[in-house]
C-alpha positions as CSV (number, residue, x, y, z in Angstrom):
1,M,124.4,233.7,93.3
2,S,121.5,231.1,91.9
3,E,121.6,227.6,91.5
4,T,121.2,225.9,88.0
5,P,117.4,224.4,88.6
6,N,117.5,220.3,88.3
7,D,115.6,220.5,84.9
8,P,114.3,216.9,84.2
9,A,113.3,218.1,81.1
10,G,116.6,218.8,80.6
11,S,117.2,216.2,77.9
12,T,114.9,213.1,76.3
13,T,116.9,210.6,78.3
14,Q,117.0,213.1,81.3
15,F,114.1,213.4,81.6
16,Q,112.9,209.6,80.6
17,Y,114.6,208.8,83.3
18,F,112.5,211.4,86.0
19,A,109.2,210.5,84.1
20,Q,109.9,206.7,85.2
21,Q,110.9,207.2,88.3
22,G,107.5,208.6,90.2
23,Q,105.9,205.7,88.6
24,P,105.2,202.0,89.9
25,E,106.3,198.3,87.7
26,K,102.3,197.9,85.9
27,S,102.1,194.5,86.1
28,S,100.6,192.6,82.7
29,G,97.8,191.2,84.6
30,P,94.2,191.0,84.6
31,N,92.5,194.4,85.6
32,M,90.8,193.7,89.1
33,G,88.4,196.5,88.4
34,L,87.0,195.5,85.0
35,I,86.3,191.6,86.2
36,I,84.8,193.6,89.4
37,G,82.6,195.2,87.2
38,V,81.8,192.8,84.8
39,V,80.8,190.5,87.3
40,A,78.3,192.8,89.0
41,V,77.2,193.5,86.0
42,V,76.1,189.5,85.3
43,V,74.7,189.0,88.8
44,V,72.1,192.3,88.4
45,V,71.6,190.9,85.0
46,A,70.5,187.4,87.0
47,I,68.8,188.8,89.4
48,L,66.6,190.5,86.9
49,A,65.4,187.6,84.9
50,V,64.6,186.2,88.1
51,A,62.6,188.7,89.0
52,F,61.0,189.0,85.5
53,M,60.5,185.0,85.7
54,M,58.3,185.5,88.7
55,L,55.8,187.7,87.0
């Protein structure tokens, strides 16, 4: 009396539906991590430039 498991890999359509269920919609906006990283690098370079000029 074994039950057949619900295998999402049974067909391509079923698998695609299964794969999309666990993933939230990705926005097409800018990547905030990248923007924050670029701003941080610019701030560090500006601080180093000011410190170098004071020498």
